[in-house]
C-alpha positions as CSV (number, residue, x, y, z in Angstrom):
1,M,28.5,-31.9,-30.6
2,Q,25.2,-30.4,-31.7
3,S,23.2,-27.4,-30.5
4,I,19.7,-26.1,-30.3
5,K,18.1,-22.9,-29.0
6,A,16.0,-23.1,-25.9
7,V,12.4,-22.1,-26.2
8,K,10.2,-20.3,-23.7
9,N,9.4,-22.3,-20.5
10,Q,11.8,-25.1,-21.4
11,S,13.6,-26.4,-18.3
12,L,16.7,-28.5,-18.1
13,F,14.5,-31.5,-17.5
14,D,12.6,-30.7,-20.7
15,L,15.9,-30.4,-22.6
16,A,17.2,-33.6,-21.2
17,I,14.1,-35.4,-22.3
18,Q,14.1,-33.7,-25.7
19,L,17.8,-34.2,-26.5
20,Y,18.5,-37.4,-24.7
21,G,15.3,-39.2,-24.0
22,N,15.7,-39.2,-20.2
23,I,16.4,-36.9,-17.3
24,D,19.6,-38.7,-16.4
25,A,21.2,-36.3,-18.9
26,V,20.6,-33.2,-16.9
27,Q,24.2,-33.4,-15.4
28,E,25.6,-33.9,-18.9
29,L,23.8,-30.8,-20.1
30,L,25.1,-28.8,-17.2
31,T,28.6,-30.0,-18.0
32,L,28.3,-29.1,-21.6
33,N,26.7,-25.8,-20.9
34,P,28.4,-24.2,-18.0
35,D,27.1,-20.8,-18.8
36,L,23.4,-21.7,-19.0
37,I,21.1,-19.2,-17.2
38,T,17.7,-19.9,-15.8
39,D,15.0,-17.3,-16.2
40,Y,14.5,-16.6,-12.5
41,S,17.6,-17.4,-10.7
42,G,20.0,-15.7,-13.0
43,S,22.6,-18.1,-11.8
44,T,25.2,-20.1,-13.8
45,S,26.7,-21.9,-10.8
46,Y,26.0,-25.6,-10.4
47,D,25.5,-24.9,-6.7
48,D,23.0,-22.1,-7.2
49,I,21.1,-23.0,-10.5
50,D,17.5,-24.1,-9.9
51,L,16.8,-27.0,-12.1
52,G,13.0,-26.4,-11.9
53,Y,13.2,-22.9,-13.5
54,P,13.2,-22.7,-17.3
55,V,16.4,-21.7,-19.1
56,Q,16.3,-18.3,-20.8
57,A,14.6,-18.6,-24.2
58,G,17.0,-18.3,-27.1
59,Q,20.1,-19.6,-25.3
60,T,22.2,-22.0,-27.2
61,V,22.2,-25.4,-25.6
62,F,24.9,-27.9,-26.6
63,Y,24.4,-31.7,-26.4
64,D,26.4,-34.8,-27.3
65,E,24.5,-36.7,-30.0
66,T,26.8,-39.7,-29.5
67,S,26.3,-39.9,-25.7
68,S,25.4,-43.3,-24.3
69,L,22.6,-41.4,-22.4
70,R,20.7,-40.8,-25.6
71,I,17.3,-42.6,-26.2
72,K,15.5,-41.9,-29.4
73,T,12.4,-39.9,-28.7
74,E,10.4,-37.0,-30.1
75,L,8.6,-34.4,-28.2
76,D,5.4,-32.6,-29.0
77,E,4.3,-29.3,-27.4
78,L,1.3,-29.9,-25.2
79,P,-1.8,-28.1,-26.3
80,A,-3.0,-25.1,-24.2
81,T,-5.9,-25.8,-21.8
82,N,-8.6,-23.1,-22.0
83,G,-6.1,-20.9,-23.8
84,V,-3.4,-21.3,-21.1
85,I,-0.1,-23.2,-21.5
86,D,1.1,-24.8,-18.3
87,P,4.6,-23.2,-17.8
88,I,5.9,-26.4,-16.0
89,A,4.6,-29.3,-18.2
90,T,5.0,-27.8,-21.7
91,W,6.4,-30.9,-23.5
92,E,5.6,-34.6,-23.6
93,A,7.6,-37.6,-25.0
94,V,6.1,-39.4,-28.0
95,N,7.2,-43.0,-28.8
96,V,9.1,-43.2,-32.1
């Protein structure tokens, strides 16, 4: 098991792409991190958590580097447009 710190505006979808290479890993992230809190919902319940909200920056996020869900990818932070970073689409996958 490995861990990283979530950065500002990083959603569970972003984390799944960054850590596993696909969004199918969102459920695994939720299972491995039952105490994740999203910035706006404040919820840690699977039933209440809003997957579209970013997780709180600085939270430790655990992931399974041996998971069969992992696909090797790298992510680059998208550049700001006119000095503004889109809070929804902050990261993009880059072929490795």
